[in-house]
C-alpha positions as CSV (number, residue, x, y, z in Angstrom):
1,X,10.6,16.2,17.0
2,X,8.9,13.4,14.6
3,X,10.3,13.1,11.0
4,X,7.8,14.4,8.6
5,X,5.6,12.4,6.5
6,X,7.7,11.9,2.7
7,X,5.6,12.7,-0.1
8,X,4.0,10.3,-2.2
9,X,6.2,8.4,-4.7
10,X,3.4,9.1,-7.4
11,X,1.6,12.6,-7.9
12,X,-0.9,13.3,-10.6
13,X,-2.8,16.1,-9.6
14,X,-6.0,17.1,-11.6
15,X,-7.9,20.6,-11.6
16,X,-11.7,19.6,-10.3
17,X,-12.9,23.0,-12.1
18,X,-11.5,21.6,-15.6
19,X,-12.9,18.2,-15.3
20,X,-16.0,17.4,-17.6
21,X,-18.9,15.5,-15.9
22,X,-17.8,12.7,-16.8
23,X,-14.4,11.6,-18.4
24,X,-11.7,8.7,-18.6
25,X,-8.3,8.6,-17.6
26,X,-5.4,6.2,-18.5
27,X,-2.1,6.6,-16.4
28,X,1.2,4.6,-16.8
29,X,3.9,5.7,-14.7
30,X,7.4,6.6,-15.7
31,X,10.1,4.4,-15.0
32,X,11.5,6.7,-12.5
33,X,8.0,6.6,-10.6
34,X,8.1,2.9,-10.8
35,X,11.3,2.4,-9.1
36,X,9.7,5.1,-6.4
37,X,6.9,2.7,-6.0
38,X,9.2,-0.4,-5.7
39,X,11.2,1.6,-3.1
40,X,8.0,2.5,-1.2
41,X,6.6,-0.9,-0.6
42,X,10.1,-2.7,-0.5
43,X,9.9,-4.4,-3.9
44,X,13.0,-5.2,-6.2
45,X,11.1,-3.1,-8.9
46,X,7.9,-2.7,-10.7
47,X,8.1,-3.9,-14.1
48,X,4.6,-2.7,-15.6
49,X,1.7,-0.6,-14.0
50,X,-1.3,0.6,-15.6
51,X,-4.5,2.6,-14.4
52,X,-7.6,2.9,-16.1
53,X,-10.3,5.3,-14.4
54,X,-13.7,6.7,-14.9
55,X,-14.2,10.2,-13.0
56,X,-17.5,11.7,-12.7
57,X,-18.5,15.0,-11.1
58,X,-21.8,15.9,-9.4
59,X,-23.6,19.1,-9.0
60,X,-22.0,19.3,-5.6
61,X,-18.3,18.9,-7.0
62,X,-17.9,15.6,-5.3
63,X,-15.8,13.6,-7.8
64,X,-16.2,9.8,-8.2
65,X,-13.2,7.8,-9.2
66,X,-13.6,4.1,-10.3
67,X,-11.4,1.9,-12.3
68,X,-8.9,-0.8,-12.2
69,X,-5.0,-0.6,-11.4
70,X,-2.9,-3.9,-12.8
71,X,0.6,-4.3,-13.1
72,X,3.7,-6.5,-12.3
73,X,5.7,-6.4,-9.0
74,X,9.1,-8.3,-8.4
75,X,9.8,-8.8,-4.9
76,X,12.0,-11.1,-2.7
77,X,10.7,-14.6,-1.5
78,X,10.4,-14.5,2.4
79,X,12.0,-18.1,2.2
80,X,14.4,-18.2,-0.2
81,X,15.1,-14.5,-1.4
82,X,15.1,-15.2,-4.9
83,X,13.2,-12.6,-7.0
84,X,9.8,-13.6,-7.5
85,X,7.2,-11.9,-10.2
86,X,3.7,-11.3,-9.3
87,X,0.6,-9.7,-10.3
88,X,-1.3,-6.8,-9.1
89,X,-5.0,-6.3,-9.9
90,X,-6.7,-3.5,-7.6
91,X,-10.4,-2.0,-7.8
92,X,-10.4,1.7,-7.6
93,X,-13.3,3.2,-6.0
94,X,-13.0,6.3,-4.0
95,X,-14.7,9.8,-3.9
96,X,-13.2,13.3,-3.4
97,X,-15.6,16.0,-1.7
98,X,-15.2,19.6,-0.4
99,X,-12.7,19.5,2.2
100,X,-14.6,22.3,4.3
101,X,-16.1,20.0,6.5
102,X,-13.2,17.6,7.0
103,X,-11.4,19.5,9.8
104,X,-12.8,19.4,13.6
105,X,-12.0,20.9,16.7
106,X,-9.5,19.1,18.9
107,X,-11.2,16.7,21.0
108,X,-14.3,16.6,19.0
109,X,-15.9,12.9,19.2
110,X,-15.9,11.7,15.8
111,X,-18.2,8.5,15.5
112,X,-17.8,5.8,12.4
113,X,-19.8,2.7,12.0
114,X,-19.5,-0.3,10.1
115,X,-22.4,0.5,7.8
116,X,-21.6,4.3,7.5
117,X,-20.2,5.4,4.0
118,X,-16.5,6.4,4.2
119,X,-16.0,10.1,4.2
120,X,-14.8,11.4,0.8
121,X,-11.0,12.1,0.4
122,X,-10.5,15.9,0.3
123,X,-10.2,18.2,-3.0
124,X,-7.5,20.5,-1.5
125,X,-7.2,24.0,-3.3
126,X,-10.0,22.9,-5.8
127,X,-7.3,19.5,-6.9
128,X,-7.4,16.0,-6.4
129,X,-3.8,14.3,-6.4
130,X,-5.1,11.2,-8.0
131,X,-1.3,9.5,-7.8
132,X,-1.3,9.8,-3.9
133,X,-4.4,7.8,-3.8
134,X,-3.1,5.4,-6.5
135,X,0.2,4.8,-4.4
136,X,-2.2,3.6,-1.5
137,X,-3.9,1.0,-3.7
138,X,-0.7,-0.2,-5.3
139,X,0.6,-0.4,-1.6
140,X,-2.1,-2.5,-0.6
141,X,-2.1,-4.8,-3.8
142,X,1.4,-5.8,-2.7
143,X,1.9,-9.1,-0.8
144,X,3.6,-8.3,2.1
145,X,5.1,-11.8,2.4
146,X,5.6,-13.2,-1.2
147,X,6.4,-16.7,-1.1
148,X,7.2,-18.9,-4.2
149,X,4.6,-21.8,-4.7
150,X,7.2,-24.5,-4.0
151,X,9.2,-22.9,-1.5
152,X,9.6,-24.4,1.7
153,X,11.9,-23.6,5.1
154,X,14.5,-26.0,5.7
155,X,16.3,-25.9,9.0
156,X,20.1,-25.6,8.9
157,X,22.3,-28.5,9.6
158,X,23.5,-26.6,13.2
159,X,19.9,-26.4,13.7
160,X,19.0,-30.2,13.4
161,X,22.7,-31.8,13.7
162,X,23.3,-34.4,16.4
163,X,24.8,-31.5,18.6
164,X,22.2,-29.3,18.1
165,X,20.1,-28.1,21.4
166,X,16.7,-27.2,22.3
167,X,16.4,-23.8,23.3
168,X,14.5,-24.9,26.0
169,X,17.6,-26.9,27.3
170,X,19.7,-23.8,27.8
171,X,16.8,-22.2,29.8
172,X,17.0,-25.1,31.7
173,X,20.7,-24.9,32.3
174,X,19.5,-21.2,33.9
175,X,17.1,-22.6,35.9
176,X,19.1,-25.2,37.3
177,X,22.4,-23.1,38.1
178,X,20.0,-20.5,39.7
179,X,18.5,-23.1,42.1
180,X,22.1,-24.3,43.7
């Protein structure tokens, strides 16, 4: 049995029926939520995060969400393991729509093309969870391999010393011992 998918570290639910045709929203997650986001992406911390959004609801009930996610994240450099801070700046552009057509029978072929528009995210029980979608945008904005600009890998003395042996030399010994 597989483990259930853990909930997103950030949740901000909006009731679609209560949204005006056009609105703006600014979100700044709490320290606790930023710590959960840091754990979610394997970062040391998220000192700052701010999201500004514009929401527009059309006659069909589709919600267009556009805006910007900005902040700072502290991660360990993949070379030196020293903490380093980097900026995040992600454009947000996502649509939410009725989820009634989102379910397909098992085995039904679904075609996607490069030119076709992405299907909208589902509106579930009349609500959209902006925090869950923003968690995805945040995750995509974090560098998976952060590296300080001046960091360079230096082999250890054991790897470069006079007694250092090539890994291929060990393979050659195995080959030669098997040939006897």
